[in-house]
C-alpha positions as CSV (number, residue, x, y, z in Angstrom):
1,X,-41.3,0.2,-37.7
2,X,-41.1,-2.9,-35.6
3,X,-37.5,-3.1,-36.1
4,X,-36.8,0.4,-35.0
5,X,-38.9,-0.2,-31.9
6,X,-37.0,-3.5,-31.0
7,X,-33.6,-1.3,-31.4
8,X,-34.8,1.3,-29.3
9,X,-36.2,-1.0,-26.7
10,X,-32.8,-2.9,-26.8
11,X,-30.8,0.4,-26.3
12,X,-33.2,1.4,-23.4
13,X,-32.5,-2.1,-21.8
14,X,-28.7,-2.0,-22.2
15,X,-28.6,1.6,-20.7
16,X,-30.6,0.4,-17.8
17,X,-28.5,-2.6,-17.4
18,X,-25.3,-0.3,-17.4
19,X,-26.9,2.2,-14.9
20,X,-27.8,-0.5,-12.5
21,X,-24.4,-2.0,-12.7
22,X,-22.8,1.3,-11.7
23,X,-25.1,1.7,-8.6
24,X,-24.3,-1.8,-7.1
25,X,-22.0,-1.8,-4.3
26,X,-19.0,-4.0,-4.7
27,X,-19.7,-7.5,-2.7
28,X,-15.9,-7.4,-1.2
29,X,-15.4,-3.9,0.0
30,X,-12.2,-3.1,1.9
31,X,-13.8,-3.5,5.3
32,X,-15.3,-6.8,4.4
33,X,-12.5,-8.5,2.4
34,X,-10.2,-8.5,5.6
35,X,-10.8,-9.6,9.1
36,X,-8.7,-7.0,11.1
37,X,-7.3,-8.2,14.4
38,X,-8.1,-5.6,17.3
39,X,-6.0,-2.6,17.0
40,X,-3.2,-2.5,19.4
41,X,-1.4,0.5,21.2
42,X,0.7,2.5,19.0
43,X,4.1,1.5,20.7
44,X,3.3,-2.2,20.5
45,X,2.1,-1.9,16.8
46,X,5.2,-0.2,15.7
47,X,7.3,-2.9,17.4
48,X,5.1,-5.5,15.7
49,X,5.1,-3.9,12.2
50,X,8.9,-4.1,12.3
51,X,8.8,-7.5,13.7
52,X,6.6,-8.6,10.7
53,X,8.6,-6.7,8.1
54,X,11.9,-8.5,9.4
55,X,10.3,-11.9,9.0
56,X,9.6,-11.2,5.3
57,X,13.4,-10.4,4.7
58,X,14.4,-12.5,1.5
59,X,10.7,-12.9,0.2
60,X,10.6,-12.2,-3.6
61,X,9.4,-9.0,-5.3
62,X,5.9,-9.5,-6.9
63,X,4.3,-6.6,-8.6
64,X,1.0,-6.1,-6.9
65,X,2.0,-8.8,-4.3
66,X,1.0,-8.3,-0.7
67,X,1.7,-11.9,1.0
68,X,4.7,-13.9,2.0
69,X,3.2,-16.8,-0.3
70,X,3.2,-14.6,-3.6
71,X,5.7,-12.1,-2.5
72,X,5.5,-8.4,-2.1
73,X,5.8,-5.1,-3.9
74,X,6.8,-2.2,-1.6
75,X,3.3,-0.9,-0.9
76,X,2.0,-4.6,-0.4
77,X,4.7,-5.1,2.1
78,X,3.5,-2.0,4.2
79,X,-0.2,-3.0,3.7
80,X,0.6,-6.5,5.0
81,X,2.4,-5.5,8.0
82,X,-0.1,-2.9,9.2
83,X,-3.0,-5.2,8.5
84,X,-1.4,-7.6,10.9
85,X,-1.6,-4.9,13.6
86,X,-5.2,-3.7,13.1
87,X,-4.5,-1.0,10.8
88,X,-6.1,-1.0,7.3
89,X,-3.9,1.5,5.1
90,X,-4.1,2.2,1.3
91,X,-2.7,-0.2,-1.0
92,X,-0.6,2.1,-3.1
93,X,2.6,4.0,-2.1
94,X,1.2,7.4,-3.1
95,X,-2.2,6.8,-1.3
96,X,-0.2,5.7,1.9
97,X,1.8,8.8,1.6
98,X,-1.3,11.0,1.1
99,X,-3.0,9.3,4.0
100,X,-0.4,9.0,6.4
101,X,0.4,11.8,9.1
102,X,3.6,13.5,8.0
103,X,6.3,13.4,10.6
104,X,9.9,15.0,11.0
105,X,11.5,12.7,13.5
106,X,11.4,9.1,12.2
107,X,10.7,6.3,14.6
108,X,10.9,2.3,14.0
109,X,7.5,1.3,12.3
110,X,7.1,4.6,10.6
111,X,7.1,4.8,6.8
112,X,9.7,6.5,4.5
113,X,8.6,7.8,1.0
114,X,10.4,8.1,-2.2
115,X,10.0,9.2,-5.8
116,X,11.9,7.0,-8.0
117,X,10.5,8.0,-11.4
118,X,12.8,10.1,-13.6
119,X,10.7,13.4,-13.1
120,X,10.3,13.3,-9.3
121,X,6.4,13.9,-9.7
122,X,5.0,10.8,-8.2
123,X,5.4,9.0,-4.7
124,X,6.2,5.6,-6.2
125,X,8.2,3.7,-3.5
126,X,7.7,3.0,0.4
127,X,9.7,1.4,3.0
128,X,9.4,0.5,6.9
129,X,11.8,2.4,9.1
130,X,13.5,0.1,11.5
131,X,16.0,2.3,13.2
132,X,19.6,3.4,12.8
133,X,18.6,5.1,9.3
134,X,17.7,1.7,7.9
135,X,14.4,0.6,6.3
136,X,12.9,-2.5,4.8
137,X,11.4,-2.7,1.5
138,X,10.7,-4.5,-1.6
139,X,13.0,-2.8,-4.2
140,X,11.9,-4.3,-7.7
141,X,11.7,-6.9,-10.1
142,X,14.3,-9.7,-9.7
143,X,15.0,-8.7,-6.2
144,X,13.8,-9.8,-2.7
145,X,12.6,-7.8,0.3
146,X,15.8,-6.3,1.8
147,X,17.2,-3.6,4.1
148,X,18.7,-0.4,2.8
149,X,20.0,2.8,4.5
150,X,18.6,6.3,4.2
151,X,22.4,7.2,4.1
152,X,22.8,5.7,0.6
153,X,23.2,8.5,-2.0
154,X,20.4,7.0,-4.2
155,X,17.9,7.0,-1.3
156,X,18.9,10.5,0.0
157,X,18.4,11.9,-3.4
158,X,14.9,10.2,-3.9
159,X,13.8,10.6,-0.3
160,X,10.4,12.6,-0.2
161,X,9.5,12.4,3.5
162,X,8.0,10.1,6.3
163,X,4.7,9.5,8.0
164,X,2.9,7.0,9.8
165,X,-0.6,6.0,11.1
166,X,0.2,6.1,14.8
167,X,0.1,9.9,15.4
168,X,-3.7,11.1,15.4
């Protein structure tokens, strides 16, 4: 009987510990983990996003990377450039697409979204439009941050749409 009571007590304690762990707020929430600079006017922010993206040209691709030191993946580049103009955007390309304001006419500093998976079901690539039908992006493993053209057949075929965080 004593053994059964101990097992029940242990089970209750473990359950309580698990439930308490689920209710805790993470120590580093998104807003606490990053010190945002003061947001700037939209036109100034667009220009700065493009300038920041240009300075990352040649940086290595790094899965889940979002800094010049470690390298970038596509959504990490967007996260980094927007963070530096006071805009905290989601970290994943699909979440960036879902949360961005959809637009028809693309301007420098806007985002261009693609689906590169074989089924075309997921938004899995994003770039920063810089004008003249060109965009900057981190294309993939073994490559570096580079420019590409929306006129290239590959990108035309996989283009989903454009959006930004400047039109409210």
